FIDREN-162247 format. One line per field, with one value per residue (C-alpha): residue number from 1; residue in three letters; x, z, y. Coordinates in nm, 2 decimals, m for minus. Example, Ala and Ser with C-alpha at 12.3 -4.5 7.8 and 13.67 -1.06 7.14 Angstrom:
BEGIN
seq = c(1  2);
type = c(ALA  SER);
xx = c(1.23  1.37);
zz = c(0.78  0.71);
yy = c(m0.45  m0.11);
//
This chain:
BEGIN
seq = c(1  2  3  4  5  6  7  8  9  10  11  12  13  14  15  16  17  18  19  20  21  22  23  24  25  26  27  28  29  30  31  32  33  34  35  36  37  38  39  40  41  42  43  44  45  46  47  48  49  50  51  52  53  54  55  56  57  58  59  60  61  62  63  64  65  66  67  68  69  70  71  72  73  74  75  76  77  78  79  80  81  82  83  84  85  86  87  88  89  90  91  92  93  94  95  96  97  98  99  100  101  102  103  104  105  106  107  108  109  110  111  112  113  114  115  116  117  118  119  120  121  122  123  124  125  126  127  128  129  130  131  132  133  134  135  136  137  138  139  140  141  142  143  144  145  146  147  148  149  150  151  152  153  154  155  156  157  158  159  160  161  162  163  164  165  166  167  168  169  170  171  172  173  174);
type = c(MET  SER  THR  THR  GLN  SER  GLU  ARG  LEU  ARG  GLY  LEU  LEU  GLU  PRO  LEU  VAL  SER  ALA  ARG  ASP  LEU  ASP  LEU  GLU  GLU  VAL  GLU  VAL  THR  PRO  ALA  GLY  ARG  ARG  ARG  VAL  LEU  ARG  VAL  VAL  VAL  ASP  SER  ASP  ASP  GLY  VAL  GLN  LEU  ASP  THR  CYS  ALA  GLU  LEU  SER  ARG  ASP  ILE  SER  LYS  THR  LEU  ASP  ASP  THR  ASP  ALA  MET  GLY  GLN  THR  ALA  TYR  VAL  LEU  GLU  VAL  THR  SER  PRO  GLY  ALA  GLU  ARG  PRO  LEU  ALA  GLU  PRO  ARG  HIS  TYR  ARG  ARG  ALA  THR  GLY  ARG  LEU  MET  ARG  ALA  ARG  LEU  ALA  ASP  GLY  GLY  GLU  LEU  VAL  ALA  ARG  ILE  VAL  SER  VAL  ASP  ASP  GLU  GLY  LEU  GLU  LEU  GLU  VAL  PRO  GLY  VAL  LYS  GLY  ARG  LYS  PRO  THR  ALA  ARG  ARG  LEU  ALA  PHE  GLU  GLU  ILE  SER  LYS  ALA  ARG  VAL  GLU  ILE  GLU  PHE  ASN  ARG  THR  SER  ALA  ASP  LYS  ALA  ALA  GLY  ASP  ASP  ASP  GLU  SER  LYS  GLU  GLU  ALA);
xx = c(16.14  16.37  16.32  16.42  16.67  16.39  16.19  16.50  16.57  16.20  16.23  16.55  16.43  16.07  16.15  16.37  16.09  15.81  16.02  15.97  15.59  15.63  15.50  15.74  15.58  15.85  16.19  16.35  16.70  16.78  17.11  17.27  17.59  17.85  17.64  17.29  17.03  16.85  16.53  16.33  16.00  15.83  15.51  15.28  14.94  15.11  15.35  15.73  15.97  16.31  16.48  16.30  16.42  16.78  16.77  16.62  16.88  17.16  16.99  16.94  17.29  17.44  17.22  17.32  17.69  17.65  17.50  17.57  17.22  17.35  17.65  17.99  17.86  17.86  17.52  17.35  17.08  16.78  16.52  16.22  15.85  15.60  15.59  15.31  15.17  15.19  15.02  14.72  14.72  14.63  14.32  14.56  14.69  14.34  14.28  14.59  14.48  14.14  14.05  14.29  14.20  14.28  14.29  14.17  14.18  13.87  13.85  13.58  13.83  13.70  13.88  13.77  13.90  13.74  13.81  13.83  13.57  13.60  13.73  13.61  13.70  13.51  13.58  13.56  13.31  13.40  13.31  13.32  13.37  13.09  13.15  13.08  12.95  12.75  12.76  12.99  12.82  12.87  12.98  13.07  13.35  13.45  13.82  13.76  13.64  13.98  14.26  14.51  14.50  14.72  14.70  14.66  14.85  14.63  14.79  14.48  14.29  14.26  14.26  13.90  13.81  13.98  13.80  13.47  13.52  13.61  13.30  13.08  13.23  13.18  12.81  12.76  12.90  12.68);
zz = c(0.39  0.18  m0.17  m0.32  m0.60  m0.84  m0.75  m0.80  m1.13  m1.24  m1.17  m1.37  m1.66  m1.69  m1.89  m2.14  m2.20  m2.22  m2.47  m2.71  m2.64  m2.45  m2.11  m1.85  m1.73  m1.50  m1.36  m1.19  m1.06  m0.98  m0.88  m1.14  m1.00  m0.95  m1.16  m1.15  m1.43  m1.48  m1.67  m1.82  m1.97  m2.20  m2.41  m2.61  m2.78  m3.11  m2.96  m2.94  m3.23  m3.18  m3.32  m3.06  m2.78  m2.91  m2.93  m2.58  m2.45  m2.57  m2.41  m2.08  m2.08  m2.13  m1.86  m1.62  m1.70  m1.63  m1.29  m0.99  m1.01  m1.04  m0.81  m0.87  m0.92  m1.27  m1.43  m1.76  m1.91  m2.07  m2.25  m2.36  m2.43  m2.20  m2.42  m2.55  m2.22  m2.05  m1.72  m1.73  m1.44  m1.57  m1.79  m2.07  m2.06  m2.12  m2.39  m2.57  m2.54  m2.70  m2.92  m2.73  m2.49  m2.12  m1.81  m1.50  m1.13  m0.98  m0.65  m0.54  m0.60  m0.93  m1.26  m1.61  m1.96  m2.20  m2.50  m2.44  m2.66  m2.53  m2.24  m2.07  m1.75  m1.52  m1.67  m1.96  m2.20  m2.26  m2.48  m2.28  m2.51  m2.52  m2.38  m2.58  m2.89  m2.72  m2.84  m2.66  m2.41  m2.33  m1.98  m1.81  m1.56  m1.35  m1.28  m0.91  m0.97  m1.11  m0.87  m1.14  m1.52  m1.81  m2.19  m2.30  m2.60  m2.87  m3.10  m3.27  m3.36  m3.74  m3.96  m4.04  m3.67  m3.64  m3.96  m3.83  m3.51  m3.70  m3.92  m3.61  m3.47  m3.79  m3.80  m3.44  m3.53  m3.84);
yy = c(m6.57  m6.79  m6.90  m7.23  m7.26  m7.36  m7.05  m6.83  m7.00  m6.95  m6.58  m6.56  m6.77  m6.65  m6.33  m6.53  m6.78  m6.51  m6.31  m6.61  m6.62  m6.94  m7.05  m7.17  m7.49  m7.64  m7.58  m7.88  m7.94  m8.30  m8.47  m8.70  m8.84  m8.56  m8.33  m8.19  m8.17  m7.85  m7.93  m7.64  m7.73  m7.48  m7.49  m7.27  m7.29  m7.37  m7.63  m7.58  m7.64  m7.80  m7.48  m7.27  m7.51  m7.48  m7.10  m7.08  m7.32  m7.09  m6.79  m6.97  m7.11  m6.76  m6.61  m6.89  m6.84  m6.46  m6.53  m6.75  m6.91  m7.27  m7.23  m7.39  m7.75  m7.88  m7.92  m8.03  m7.80  m7.96  m7.74  m7.94  m7.94  m8.13  m8.45  m8.66  m8.78  m8.45  m8.39  m8.15  m7.91  m7.56  m7.47  m7.38  m7.74  m7.88  m7.62  m7.73  m8.09  m8.03  m8.33  m8.56  m8.84  m8.79  m9.00  m8.82  m8.92  m8.76  m8.58  m8.84  m9.12  m9.24  m9.25  m9.13  m9.17  m8.93  m8.71  m8.33  m8.16  m7.81  m7.61  m7.29  m7.11  m7.35  m7.69  m7.93  m8.07  m8.44  m8.73  m9.05  m9.35  m9.61  m9.95  m10.27  m10.10  m9.83  m9.48  m9.22  m8.99  m8.63  m8.52  m8.19  m8.19  m7.89  m7.84  m7.88  m8.24  m8.34  m8.42  m8.54  m8.58  m8.65  m8.69  m9.05  m9.17  m9.33  m9.58  m9.70  m9.38  m9.37  m9.07  m9.15  m9.13  m8.79  m8.67  m8.79  m8.60  m8.29  m8.32  m8.35  m8.04  m7.84  m7.95  m7.83  m7.49  m7.45);
//
């Protein structure tokens, strides 16, 4: 049974990432001219600070220098967070995106744009925006119904919209 370089790197890097209370989301090695790029994507429930990425990068670099995991070919190391339009693949990704708008390709072939209201072990409670002045509607979506999803960037959501959504949530909890 052989393992790929990414799997070996994941096994090597996972303890370093976990020691900082982060999740290792992705390890990717891609060619870039005469070099390769090793991209390590990390995240946490509280997000990832730039200083944390820099410290982790130094730890990873030292570990890779001490092993032969990357071989003799030159490489560039990138340690980063998932970004604003992150893909949503694990329940923790959806949980971290609560309150955000997502675009999902559904298993039945349809597409849905909705705001994530809450997440549990089986799926999501969503608010589907109303069309042409209609009020938003609630919808339940199981994880199995989603084939692919990602966070949607919102440029026009105002602070008042965010505050109104927060007020609605606090009324529901009361």
